[in-house]
VMD Tcl script that builds the backbone (N, CA, C; Angstrom):
set m [mol new atoms 363]
animate dup $m
set s [atomselect $m all]
$s set {name element resname resid chain x y z} {
  {N N MET 1 A 87.942 69.435 19.835}
  {CA C MET 1 A 87.885 70.509 20.717}
  {C C MET 1 A 86.386 70.786 20.895}
  {N N PRO 2 A 86.013 70.949 22.219}
  {CA C PRO 2 A 84.537 71.209 22.450}
  {C C PRO 2 A 84.205 72.669 22.082}
  {N N PRO 3 A 82.973 72.860 21.743}
  {CA C PRO 3 A 82.516 74.198 21.322}
  {C C PRO 3 A 82.680 75.165 22.494}
  {N N ARG 4 A 82.773 76.357 22.141}
  {CA C ARG 4 A 82.947 77.526 23.137}
  {C C ARG 4 A 81.788 77.579 24.091}
  {N N GLY 5 A 81.987 77.669 25.327}
  {CA C GLY 5 A 80.886 77.887 26.216}
  {C C GLY 5 A 80.447 76.609 26.918}
  {N N ARG 6 A 80.859 75.483 26.383}
  {CA C ARG 6 A 80.517 74.227 27.046}
  {C C ARG 6 A 81.463 73.684 28.032}
  {N N VAL 7 A 80.973 73.242 29.127}
  {CA C VAL 7 A 81.918 72.824 30.154}
  {C C VAL 7 A 82.025 71.334 29.977}
  {N N ARG 8 A 83.250 70.807 30.093}
  {CA C ARG 8 A 83.544 69.396 29.925}
  {C C ARG 8 A 83.079 68.663 31.241}
  {N N ASP 9 A 82.249 67.736 31.162}
  {CA C ASP 9 A 81.761 66.863 32.279}
  {C C ASP 9 A 82.159 65.402 32.307}
  {N N GLY 10 A 83.258 65.121 31.637}
  {CA C GLY 10 A 83.751 63.774 31.565}
  {C C GLY 10 A 84.046 63.267 33.042}
  {N N GLY 11 A 83.582 62.112 33.397}
  {CA C GLY 11 A 83.771 61.654 34.677}
  {C C GLY 11 A 82.818 61.948 35.842}
  {N N GLN 12 A 81.804 62.704 35.371}
  {CA C GLN 12 A 80.768 63.226 36.319}
  {C C GLN 12 A 79.925 61.964 36.773}
  {N N VAL 13 A 79.662 61.052 35.939}
  {CA C VAL 13 A 78.773 59.893 36.246}
  {C C VAL 13 A 79.549 59.027 37.243}
  {N N ALA 14 A 80.805 58.855 37.119}
  {CA C ALA 14 A 81.623 58.142 38.071}
  {C C ALA 14 A 81.655 58.677 39.470}
  {N N ILE 15 A 81.668 60.025 39.468}
  {CA C ILE 15 A 81.728 60.574 40.757}
  {C C ILE 15 A 80.339 60.645 41.426}
  {N N GLU 16 A 79.282 60.721 40.628}
  {CA C GLU 16 A 78.003 60.599 41.306}
  {C C GLU 16 A 77.728 59.135 41.619}
  {N N PHE 17 A 78.163 58.164 40.981}
  {CA C PHE 17 A 77.966 56.789 41.374}
  {C C PHE 17 A 78.706 56.502 42.705}
  {N N VAL 18 A 80.020 56.991 42.869}
  {CA C VAL 18 A 80.700 56.789 44.024}
  {C C VAL 18 A 79.973 57.443 45.159}
  {N N GLY 19 A 79.428 58.628 44.928}
  {CA C GLY 19 A 78.693 59.266 46.050}
  {C C GLY 19 A 77.506 58.602 46.432}
  {N N MET 20 A 76.745 57.995 45.514}
  {CA C MET 20 A 75.540 57.302 45.782}
  {C C MET 20 A 75.648 55.903 46.240}
  {N N LEU 21 A 76.821 55.235 45.965}
  {CA C LEU 21 A 77.025 53.901 46.317}
  {C C LEU 21 A 76.669 53.471 47.795}
  {N N PRO 22 A 77.241 54.242 48.727}
  {CA C PRO 22 A 76.962 53.899 50.196}
  {C C PRO 22 A 75.380 53.912 50.532}
  {N N LEU 23 A 74.682 54.913 49.866}
  {CA C LEU 23 A 73.253 54.995 50.078}
  {C C LEU 23 A 72.463 53.837 49.455}
  {N N ILE 24 A 72.893 53.383 48.279}
  {CA C ILE 24 A 72.389 52.291 47.576}
  {C C ILE 24 A 72.598 51.011 48.468}
  {N N LEU 25 A 73.773 50.778 48.950}
  {CA C LEU 25 A 74.141 49.530 49.710}
  {C C LEU 25 A 73.336 49.611 50.980}
  {N N LEU 26 A 73.145 50.791 51.586}
  {CA C LEU 26 A 72.373 50.931 52.874}
  {C C LEU 26 A 70.905 50.452 52.580}
  {N N LEU 27 A 70.376 51.024 51.494}
  {CA C LEU 27 A 68.987 50.634 51.126}
  {C C LEU 27 A 68.791 49.172 50.864}
  {N N VAL 28 A 69.778 48.509 50.225}
  {CA C VAL 28 A 69.655 47.227 50.014}
  {C C VAL 28 A 69.703 46.377 51.324}
  {N N ALA 29 A 70.647 46.810 52.246}
  {CA C ALA 29 A 70.688 46.168 53.522}
  {C C ALA 29 A 69.419 46.252 54.314}
  {N N ALA 30 A 68.730 47.447 54.233}
  {CA C ALA 30 A 67.540 47.687 54.931}
  {C C ALA 30 A 66.438 46.762 54.354}
  {N N VAL 31 A 66.291 46.697 53.078}
  {CA C VAL 31 A 65.287 45.865 52.345}
  {C C VAL 31 A 65.484 44.412 52.767}
  {N N TRP 32 A 66.764 43.875 52.735}
  {CA C TRP 32 A 67.065 42.612 53.153}
  {C C TRP 32 A 66.681 42.251 54.533}
  {N N GLU 33 A 66.957 43.251 55.484}
  {CA C GLU 33 A 66.618 42.999 56.878}
  {C C GLU 33 A 64.978 42.909 57.018}
  {N N CYS 34 A 64.342 43.675 56.291}
  {CA C CYS 34 A 62.812 43.604 56.261}
  {C C CYS 34 A 62.385 42.237 55.702}
  {N N VAL 35 A 63.090 41.679 54.675}
  {CA C VAL 35 A 62.698 40.331 54.247}
  {C C VAL 35 A 63.025 39.378 55.336}
  {N N LEU 36 A 64.152 39.414 56.107}
  {CA C LEU 36 A 64.456 38.477 57.066}
  {C C LEU 36 A 63.390 38.575 58.147}
  {N N ILE 37 A 62.950 39.821 58.570}
  {CA C ILE 37 A 61.826 39.849 59.685}
  {C C ILE 37 A 60.565 39.059 59.179}
  {N N GLY 38 A 60.251 39.347 57.968}
  {CA C GLY 38 A 59.068 38.735 57.365}
  {C C GLY 38 A 59.161 37.100 57.357}
  {N N TYR 39 A 60.339 36.743 56.974}
  {CA C TYR 39 A 60.659 35.247 56.899}
  {C C TYR 39 A 60.664 34.755 58.300}
  {N N ALA 40 A 61.156 35.501 59.263}
  {CA C ALA 40 A 61.121 35.019 60.628}
  {C C ALA 40 A 59.700 34.813 61.236}
  {N N PHE 41 A 58.868 35.755 60.841}
  {CA C PHE 41 A 57.351 35.482 61.278}
  {C C PHE 41 A 56.822 34.234 60.620}
  {N N SER 42 A 57.040 34.096 59.346}
  {CA C SER 42 A 56.566 32.914 58.654}
  {C C SER 42 A 57.160 31.683 59.242}
  {N N LEU 43 A 58.397 31.664 59.555}
  {CA C LEU 43 A 59.071 30.466 60.031}
  {C C LEU 43 A 58.588 30.146 61.392}
  {N N ALA 44 A 58.441 31.172 62.337}
  {CA C ALA 44 A 57.946 30.933 63.679}
  {C C ALA 44 A 56.556 30.411 63.648}
  {N N GLY 45 A 55.691 30.899 62.752}
  {CA C GLY 45 A 54.272 30.448 62.759}
  {C C GLY 45 A 54.243 29.015 62.316}
  {N N ASN 46 A 54.952 28.666 61.247}
  {CA C ASN 46 A 54.875 27.295 60.709}
  {C C ASN 46 A 55.457 26.299 61.766}
  {N N ALA 47 A 56.531 26.692 62.434}
  {CA C ALA 47 A 57.190 25.850 63.449}
  {C C ALA 47 A 56.242 25.630 64.635}
  {N N ALA 48 A 55.502 26.702 65.040}
  {CA C ALA 48 A 54.592 26.562 66.123}
  {C C ALA 48 A 53.430 25.617 65.730}
  {N N ASP 49 A 52.913 25.651 64.490}
  {CA C ASP 49 A 51.824 24.886 64.087}
  {C C ASP 49 A 52.249 23.417 64.030}
  {N N GLU 50 A 53.394 23.130 63.454}
  {CA C GLU 50 A 53.901 21.803 63.375}
  {C C GLU 50 A 54.249 21.247 64.792}
  {N N ALA 51 A 54.797 22.005 65.640}
  {CA C ALA 51 A 55.050 21.553 66.999}
  {C C ALA 51 A 53.866 21.186 67.772}
  {N N ALA 52 A 52.715 22.139 67.579}
  {CA C ALA 52 A 51.519 21.927 68.239}
  {C C ALA 52 A 50.931 20.549 67.840}
  {N N ARG 53 A 50.992 20.303 66.529}
  {CA C ARG 53 A 50.434 19.009 65.989}
  {C C ARG 53 A 51.172 17.800 66.552}
  {N N ALA 54 A 52.594 17.847 66.603}
  {CA C ALA 54 A 53.342 16.736 67.199}
  {C C ALA 54 A 53.177 16.696 68.588}
  {N N GLY 55 A 53.068 17.731 69.364}
  {CA C GLY 55 A 52.761 17.743 70.818}
  {C C GLY 55 A 51.441 17.142 71.131}
  {N N ALA 56 A 50.469 17.483 70.485}
  {CA C ALA 56 A 49.027 17.119 70.699}
  {C C ALA 56 A 48.935 15.590 70.557}
  {N N VAL 57 A 49.807 14.987 69.722}
  {CA C VAL 57 A 49.767 13.490 69.520}
  {C C VAL 57 A 50.693 12.840 70.407}
  {N N LYS 58 A 51.945 13.331 70.640}
  {CA C LYS 58 A 53.008 12.555 71.175}
  {C C LYS 58 A 53.582 13.117 72.447}
  {N N GLY 59 A 53.161 14.380 72.848}
  {CA C GLY 59 A 53.666 14.950 74.033}
  {C C GLY 59 A 54.736 16.047 73.879}
  {N N ASP 60 A 55.310 16.518 75.089}
  {CA C ASP 60 A 56.230 17.707 75.118}
  {C C ASP 60 A 57.505 17.387 74.325}
  {N N GLY 61 A 58.052 16.246 74.513}
  {CA C GLY 61 A 59.324 15.880 73.812}
  {C C GLY 61 A 59.244 16.002 72.334}
  {N N ALA 62 A 58.168 15.537 71.803}
  {CA C ALA 62 A 57.896 15.610 70.268}
  {C C ALA 62 A 57.730 17.031 69.941}
  {N N CYS 63 A 57.077 17.766 70.702}
  {CA C CYS 63 A 56.839 19.245 70.505}
  {C C CYS 63 A 58.128 19.940 70.263}
  {N N GLN 64 A 59.010 19.856 71.335}
  {CA C GLN 64 A 60.360 20.530 71.238}
  {C C GLN 64 A 61.130 20.029 70.008}
  {N N ALA 65 A 61.046 18.780 69.761}
  {CA C ALA 65 A 61.867 18.251 68.563}
  {C C ALA 65 A 61.297 18.864 67.276}
  {N N ALA 66 A 60.011 18.855 67.104}
  {CA C ALA 66 A 59.340 19.280 65.899}
  {C C ALA 66 A 59.659 20.894 65.692}
  {N N ALA 67 A 59.568 21.622 66.825}
  {CA C ALA 67 A 59.838 22.971 66.667}
  {C C ALA 67 A 61.302 23.234 66.191}
  {N N LYS 68 A 62.234 22.531 66.792}
  {CA C LYS 68 A 63.594 22.638 66.327}
  {C C LYS 68 A 63.832 22.244 64.896}
  {N N ARG 69 A 63.153 21.170 64.531}
  {CA C ARG 69 A 63.344 20.537 63.164}
  {C C ARG 69 A 62.835 21.584 62.072}
  {N N HIS 70 A 61.655 22.159 62.380}
  {CA C HIS 70 A 61.059 23.097 61.393}
  {C C HIS 70 A 61.556 24.391 61.363}
  {N N VAL 71 A 62.409 24.850 62.387}
  {CA C VAL 71 A 63.072 26.149 62.372}
  {C C VAL 71 A 64.420 26.088 61.622}
  {N N GLY 72 A 65.200 25.040 61.903}
  {CA C GLY 72 A 66.562 24.961 61.291}
  {C C GLY 72 A 67.604 25.365 62.256}
  {N N GLY 73 A 68.772 24.858 61.998}
  {CA C GLY 73 A 69.938 25.034 62.842}
  {C C GLY 73 A 70.505 26.449 62.898}
  {N N ALA 74 A 70.356 27.225 61.754}
  {CA C ALA 74 A 70.880 28.643 61.726}
  {C C ALA 74 A 70.186 29.590 62.532}
  {N N TRP 75 A 68.942 29.344 62.920}
  {CA C TRP 75 A 68.079 30.320 63.662}
  {C C TRP 75 A 68.112 29.998 65.171}
  {N N GLN 76 A 68.245 31.035 65.976}
  {CA C GLN 76 A 68.214 30.825 67.474}
  {C C GLN 76 A 66.754 30.754 67.788}
  {N N ALA 77 A 66.297 29.684 68.348}
  {CA C ALA 77 A 64.813 29.639 68.675}
  {C C ALA 77 A 64.610 28.808 70.067}
  {N N SER 78 A 63.468 29.128 70.554}
  {CA C SER 78 A 63.044 28.393 71.769}
  {C C SER 78 A 61.452 28.079 71.559}
  {N N ALA 79 A 60.979 27.062 72.196}
  {CA C ALA 79 A 59.570 26.674 72.107}
  {C C ALA 79 A 59.104 26.487 73.471}
  {N N GLU 80 A 57.947 26.938 73.804}
  {CA C GLU 80 A 57.081 26.659 75.011}
  {C C GLU 80 A 55.884 25.857 74.719}
  {N N CYS 81 A 55.903 24.621 75.171}
  {CA C CYS 81 A 54.857 23.692 74.776}
  {C C CYS 81 A 53.990 23.506 76.116}
  {N N GLY 82 A 52.700 23.276 75.943}
  {CA C GLY 82 A 51.859 22.938 77.067}
  {C C GLY 82 A 50.440 22.859 76.701}
  {N N THR 83 A 49.547 22.421 77.604}
  {CA C THR 83 A 48.164 22.216 77.351}
  {C C THR 83 A 47.419 23.451 77.945}
  {N N SER 84 A 46.307 23.721 77.284}
  {CA C SER 84 A 45.356 24.746 77.871}
  {C C SER 84 A 43.962 24.232 77.604}
  {N N GLY 85 A 43.395 23.583 78.551}
  {CA C GLY 85 A 42.060 22.928 78.379}
  {C C GLY 85 A 42.235 21.706 77.451}
  {N N ASP 86 A 41.427 21.762 76.364}
  {CA C ASP 86 A 41.420 20.637 75.439}
  {C C ASP 86 A 42.453 20.945 74.258}
  {N N LEU 87 A 43.179 22.011 74.239}
  {CA C LEU 87 A 44.178 22.399 73.282}
  {C C LEU 87 A 45.582 22.254 73.690}
  {N N TYR 88 A 46.445 21.871 72.825}
  {CA C TYR 88 A 47.892 21.816 73.028}
  {C C TYR 88 A 48.383 23.138 72.367}
  {N N MET 89 A 48.961 24.009 73.199}
  {CA C MET 89 A 49.403 25.335 72.740}
  {C C MET 89 A 50.952 25.370 72.691}
  {N N VAL 90 A 51.471 26.022 71.640}
  {CA C VAL 90 A 52.953 26.286 71.543}
  {C C VAL 90 A 53.175 27.696 71.163}
  {N N THR 91 A 54.255 28.246 71.673}
  {CA C THR 91 A 54.791 29.451 71.330}
  {C C THR 91 A 56.325 29.354 70.959}
  {N N VAL 92 A 56.577 29.673 69.702}
  {CA C VAL 92 A 57.993 29.560 69.229}
  {C C VAL 92 A 58.529 30.992 69.200}
  {N N THR 93 A 59.647 31.210 69.735}
  {CA C THR 93 A 60.301 32.507 69.833}
  {C C THR 93 A 61.560 32.450 69.005}
  {N N LEU 94 A 61.692 33.287 68.020}
  {CA C LEU 94 A 62.920 33.356 67.149}
  {C C LEU 94 A 63.591 34.596 67.350}
  {N N ASN 95 A 64.970 34.616 67.329}
  {CA C ASN 95 A 65.701 35.838 67.317}
  {C C ASN 95 A 65.994 36.222 65.877}
  {N N VAL 96 A 65.607 37.528 65.536}
  {CA C VAL 96 A 65.828 38.025 64.155}
  {C C VAL 96 A 67.221 38.318 63.918}
  {N N PRO 97 A 67.910 37.815 62.888}
  {CA C PRO 97 A 69.313 38.040 62.672}
  {C C PRO 97 A 69.579 39.356 61.949}
  {N N VAL 98 A 70.861 39.788 61.905}
  {CA C VAL 98 A 71.269 40.963 61.268}
  {C C VAL 98 A 71.931 40.444 59.982}
  {N N LEU 99 A 71.258 40.648 58.845}
  {CA C LEU 99 A 71.694 40.402 57.505}
  {C C LEU 99 A 71.849 38.827 57.223}
  {N N VAL 100 A 72.387 38.018 58.169}
  {CA C VAL 100 A 72.471 36.621 57.937}
  {C C VAL 100 A 72.132 35.927 59.182}
  {N N PRO 101 A 71.523 34.726 59.121}
  {CA C PRO 101 A 71.116 33.906 60.324}
  {C C PRO 101 A 72.369 33.741 61.072}
  {N N GLY 102 A 72.333 33.786 62.326}
  {CA C GLY 102 A 73.470 33.586 63.269}
  {C C GLY 102 A 73.843 34.850 64.000}
  {N N LEU 103 A 73.671 35.954 63.373}
  {CA C LEU 103 A 74.028 37.313 64.024}
  {C C LEU 103 A 72.797 37.843 64.581}
  {N N ASP 104 A 72.760 37.949 65.868}
  {CA C ASP 104 A 71.548 38.322 66.568}
  {C C ASP 104 A 71.294 39.811 66.671}
  {N N THR 105 A 70.078 40.342 66.528}
  {CA C THR 105 A 69.862 41.765 66.621}
  {C C THR 105 A 69.253 42.046 68.048}
  {N N GLY 106 A 68.752 41.055 68.728}
  {CA C GLY 106 A 68.091 41.343 69.953}
  {C C GLY 106 A 66.545 41.476 69.777}
  {N N LEU 107 A 66.047 41.543 68.540}
  {CA C LEU 107 A 64.705 41.621 68.217}
  {C C LEU 107 A 64.209 40.203 68.170}
  {N N THR 108 A 63.024 39.855 68.934}
  {CA C THR 108 A 62.456 38.625 68.737}
  {C C THR 108 A 61.088 38.511 68.114}
  {N N VAL 109 A 60.746 37.452 67.565}
  {CA C VAL 109 A 59.478 37.240 66.796}
  {C C VAL 109 A 58.869 36.009 67.386}
  {N N GLN 110 A 57.433 36.007 67.625}
  {CA C GLN 110 A 56.830 34.876 68.212}
  {C C GLN 110 A 55.812 34.432 67.189}
  {N N GLY 111 A 55.683 33.082 67.180}
  {CA C GLY 111 A 54.762 32.325 66.489}
  {C C GLY 111 A 53.903 31.535 67.427}
  {N N HIS 112 A 52.533 31.550 67.242}
  {CA C HIS 112 A 51.734 30.777 68.185}
  {C C HIS 112 A 50.998 29.713 67.376}
  {N N GLY 113 A 50.836 28.474 68.007}
  {CA C GLY 113 A 50.057 27.376 67.340}
  {C C GLY 113 A 49.309 26.718 68.399}
  {N N GLY 114 A 48.196 25.995 67.919}
  {CA C GLY 114 A 47.449 25.266 68.776}
  {C C GLY 114 A 46.783 24.129 68.045}
  {N N SER 115 A 46.528 22.974 68.773}
  {CA C SER 115 A 45.938 21.777 68.128}
  {C C SER 115 A 45.107 21.115 69.200}
  {N N PRO 116 A 44.141 20.468 68.904}
  {CA C PRO 116 A 43.270 19.727 69.829}
  {C C PRO 116 A 44.128 18.566 70.343}
  {N N ASN 117 A 43.950 18.292 71.655}
  {CA C ASN 117 A 44.764 17.103 72.176}
  {C C ASN 117 A 44.299 15.768 71.629}
  {N N GLU 118 A 45.331 15.003 71.170}
  {CA C GLU 118 A 44.967 13.689 70.608}
  {C C GLU 118 A 45.964 12.653 71.164}
  {N N LYS 119 A 46.385 12.787 72.294}
  {CA C LYS 119 A 47.460 12.004 72.949}
  {C C LYS 119 A 47.217 10.538 72.738}
  {N N GLU 120 A 48.224 9.901 72.173}
  {CA C GLU 120 A 48.072 8.385 72.084}
  {C C GLU 120 A 48.232 7.700 73.407}
  {N N GLU 121 A 47.410 6.695 73.632}
  {CA C GLU 121 A 47.371 5.991 74.938}
  {C C GLU 121 A 48.212 4.750 74.821}
}
mol reanalyze $m
mol bondsrecalc $m
mol representation Tube
mol addrep $m
């Protein structure tokens, strides 16, 4: 028997946990989305650099193929390849997903890359 004047609070922790669970899950989802945005920037930049190098040596077809190869199939991406003076320039645009790759948010991230022209004759 509890001492007089004390209120029993058995189960209070469970009630507080149930109340906080949606907030915790929302916070985890927001952090994960921030991680995906950062990864998209990294992925787009790397794909643009690799595509620029391939395009500078072998042309536009190799540029597009390198961009697709370095992005991966789960991400929706497009690459714009072309020359600008003595440089071969590439812009890779990625769609940022919602929680998992494949679900599009409408937010896009761009990566830019360039390489001196070294086209094989």
